[in-house]
N, C-alpha and C positions, 0 to 999 in steps of 0.2 A: 770908323764908319762914316759913310757920307750921309748928308741930310736926306737924300732920296731914299737911300736903304733903311735909314733910321725911321722914317716915317712909314715904311711898309709893315713893320713889326705889329703895331697895334690892331691892323686889320684882321689878323689871324690869331692874336694872342689869346683873345677870350675863348675862342673855340678850343685851342690847344690846352689851355688851363682847365677848361670843363671836362675835356677827354682825360687829362692827367687825373683830376681829383675823382672822377668816376672810377678809374682804374685803381687808384690809391685806396679809395673805399673797399674796392673788391679784395684788395690784398690784405687790408685790415681785417676784414671778414674772414678770409681764408685761414689767416694765422691762428684763428680760434679752433681749426679742425686739423692742424699739422701737429706731428709728434712734438711735444714740448712747446706747443704754440701759446701765445699770450692769451690771457683771459680777459683782457679789457674789452668793455663794450664798444661795438663799431661806432656808435654816434659820437662818442668822446674823441675817438681817434679821427674821425672826420672833421670834427671842429678844430683840433689841433693842426691838422694838415691844412685846413682852410685858412687858419690864422698864419701859418708859416708862408703859405703862398702869397697871401696879401702883403706880408711884410717884405718878402723879397720882390714882388712887383712894384710895390709903392715906395719902399725906403732903402733898398739896396743901392750901394754906390754906383754900380754900373748897370747898363742895360744888359740883361741875360736873355739868351735864346730860350724860349719856353721849352722846345724840343730837348735841347741839352739838359735843362734843369730837370725835366720831367725823367729823362732817361737815367740820370744820376739818382733821382728818388726811388725809381723802379729797382735799380741795382741795389741800392741801400736797403730797401725793403726786403728783397729776397735774399740778398747775400748774408744778412744779418741773422737769418733764421739758423743756419748750422753750416759747418764747412763743405758739405756736399751740395747744398741748394745754391743756385746760381741764376743771375739774369744774364742772357746772352744777347748781344747786339746782332745787327744783320750778318756782319761779317763772321763772327764767330758762330752763329747759328748754322751757316752754310759749311763752315769748317767742321762743326760738330756732326752735321748730316753725312760728311764724307770721312768721317774719323777713321774708318777701316783702312784707308789708304795713308794715314799719318803714321809712318812706320820709322821716321827718323827723328831724332832729338840730340841735344848736345850732351847728354848722359847726366842730367841733373834729376834727382828726386827732391821734390819740395813739399812742405807742409804749410798750408795757409789756413789762418783763422782770421775772423772777421777783425777789422780795424788794426791789423798788424801786417807787416811786410812778409811776404812768402820767405821761409827759412829753409835753406838747404839742410836735408837731412840724410842725404845719400848722394855719391858720386860713383857713377860706372868707372870701373878700373880701366885705364888707358883710353878713356873717351876724350873728347875734345875739352869738356869742362875739366876733367882730371889734368890734362896737360896744361891747362890755363891756371893750375894751382888754386882751384876753387875748393873750399873745404866745407864738411859739415858745421853748421852754426852760422855760415855767411848768410847775409840777407840779400835779397834782390829787391831794390827799390824802384826799378823800372824794368819793364819788358817790351821790347819792340817800341820804344819811345813813349810807352803809356806808364803813368804813375800806378804802381802796383798795390798801394795801400788799400784802395776800395774794391780790388778785384776779388773774385772768388777763386778757390783752387782750381775749378774747371776752366776758368778763364786763362789762368797761368799756364796750365798744362796744354791748352789748346794754342796759346802763342808760342810755347816752346816747340811744339812738334811741326813736322812738315813732311812733304812727300819727296823732298830731295835734300842735297846737302847745302843749300843756300843758308848762310848764317843767320843766326838770331842775335838781336843786340840786347845786352843786358847791362844793368848798373849793379855792381856788387858792393856791398858794404861789410866791412870787417873792422870792428872798432871805429877809429878815427880815419880809417882809409877808405877812399871811394875809387873804384875802377870802372871804366866803361869799356866793355869788351864786345867783340863780335865772335861768336862761337859757332863754328860750322856743326852742322847735324850729321850725324852717322847712324849707320845700322848696327846695333849691338845685340849679340845673341839672337841671331835670325830664328832659331828654334826656340820655342818656348821653354824647353826643358833639356837638361843634360843629366845623364846618369854616369857617374865616374867612380873610380877607386880612389880613396884618399891616399896621399903619399906614404902615411904610416902603415897602410896595409890592414889596419884594424876594422875599417868600416867603409861602406860605400856611401856616396853623396848623391842625393837627387836634388839638383839645383833647379829651382822653378823661377823662371823669370816673369812670366806672365800667365795668370789663370784664365785661359781662353778656351773656346770650344775646340775639343779634339785633345786636349792635355791628357785628361783622365784615361781616355781609351788608348791614346799612344802609350803612355806610361804602363797601362795594364798589360799591353802586349809585350813591352820590354821586359817587365819584371817577371812575366810568365816564362822567360827564356832563361839564359844562363846567368844573367844579371840578377836574378831574383832567388839566389840560393837561400833556403829558408832559415839558416843559421846566420846569416850575415846581417850584422847590425846596419842600420841605415841612418843617415842624417837627412832630414828633410830641410833643405837650406831655403828659407822663404825671406831672406835678407833682401831689401830693397824691391820686393815683389809688390808693386803698388797698384796694378791694373788688373782688371778680370771680371769675371762674372761669378755672382753668388752661387748659382746652381752648379757651375763647374767646380767651385770650391768644395761643395758637398761631395761630388764625384770623386774629387782628389782625395778627401778624407776617407771615402768608401773604399780606396784601395787598400787601407790599413785596418779598418774596423767596420763591422756591420751593426746597424743600429736602427731598430724601428722608430725610436724616439731620438732624432738628431736636433731637437730644439724646435723654435717657432720663429715665424716673422710676424712681428707685433705692429699693428696700425694703431691710429689715434683712438682712444677709448678702451684700450686693452684688448681690442679684437685680434685673436691670434690664429694663424693657420700653421699646422705642424708640418715639419719636413723630415725627411728620413734618408738613410743611407742603406738601401735595401738589398744590394748586389753582394755576392759572395766576395769577400776582400781577397786580393792576391798576395798580400805581404802581411796577413795577420800574425803570423808567427815571428816576424823578424823584430828584434829589438830596435826601438825607435826613439831618436832625439830630434827635436825641432829646433832650428835656429831663427831668431827674429831680430830686429833692430828698429830704429825710428821710421825707417822706409817701408817697414812691412804694413800694409794698409788694405783695408777692405776686405775682399774675399780671401786674401791671404790670412787675415786675423781669425776669419771664421774657420778656415782649416786648422790653424794653430791651436785656438781655443777649444774647439771641439776634440781634437786629438789629445789635447792635454786633460780634458775633463773625462772623456769616456774610454780612451785608449790608455790613460795613465802615462803618456808619453812625457818626458822631461822636456822642458822648454828652457833653452839657454839664450841669453842676449839682453836686450834692453826693452823696457815696456813699450808697447805699440800705442798708437794715438787714439784708437777707438772710432773708427770710421766704418763700421759694419753696418751699411744701411742700403736700402734700394731706392734709387731715384726714379721719378716719372718725368719724361720729357713732354712738355706742353708747348705747341707751336701757336704763336699769337699772330693776329691778322696783319701786323706791320712787318712780317717776316722776321720779327725777333722771337725770342722763346725763353722759357724759364725751365730749369731743373728743380724739382721739388722732392724732398725726402718723403717717402710714403710709408716706408716700413723700416723697422730695425730688427736686428737678430738677437735672439735670446737662446741662451744655452739650455740644454735638458734640465739643469739645476734650477733654471729661473734667473740665472745671472745674465745681465745685459753687458754685451761688449761695447755698445754704443757710449762713446765718451768715456769709457773706462779702459778698454783695450785689454790686451793679454799680459798678464804679470808672470814674468819668468820664474821658474823654480830655481834657477841660477842666474842671478842678476849681475850683469857686467857694468862697469862704470862707463860713461860716454867716451871717455878718453882711451878705453881698451877694448874697442870693437873690431880688432884686427883678427885675421884668420888663426894666427898663432894662439892667441887667448881663448878663441872659440874651442880650438882643438884641445888645449890644455885642460879646460873646464869640462869638455864633454868625455875625455877618456875614462875618468873615474865612474862614470855613469854607465858605462858599457859592460857587459859581461865578458869575462876573460875566456877566450875561445882555447 
């Protein structure tokens, strides 16, 4: 940094630090009203932040940009709340606003918790990620040249997605091996669902890729036709289904069960609003088994947990991560934004799926989550026709 540019920083620094501290105080206060938020008094948090800022300003080895330091603090404050909450910079805020057009990705499903690298929990078969030999359990230490350790799950997913096939740069860690890859994005499963017969002929498979608006109504129409033979057992395959809408997940469950009480969405302070599956189900008589894996997240967990509890459907697979929450998007004046978890889903029994996930009735080891094992473990659960 030259002498002239170095001397410009102090003119604006006090204003930026003041703005940052005011915003930080706001977040400390807000943490007290979020689900699972901290109970510390705001003044104590303010004093700690003030001390930290003074130390960085006066004693840190190098001159730091107040804007970059403040943005890092914002990210840490919000991203540390839970896996769904996120601070988005200007670039990712704009990308989030246009996320309906983000239809292409390299075929990776990741799980990200605070202060850990994103972990691959699923790979789409025949995707570019699959062809690059990326495996579940691999870690992504960088995405698009950005260190991923401090990122949120939302940031990682937004960076992985795009509107075209342009490649995304990732750094993959596996044990002591590090690989820098450029993975082309592709369009996998253009339709949100598929209904097909299993090769064994014993059951039909409803494969759900994304729980998006129109899913339930489209499936209702299809299951009302020849595909919906009332004696035919169905597998509801929710493996790697990690995107979607909570209300559509309720409509998906409503295809198989009717329930005036389908649980509640719970806010801070235990305030609950009930949800229901009021329509007549189209597949209430069909024997049902649900398949899940570590990539079954959010709305898909809601559908699986609800069907397990009130439809008594058997769940086969691996425990899900417990991300059944509803986030609110808050746009900030500087064109950045935050996603805050505002409500979490509670089953009719009172059990929360948040941070607990769905526990399968037939639990498969992580190394045996292949189609063959799922079928072998499912067949004994089905009635003999």
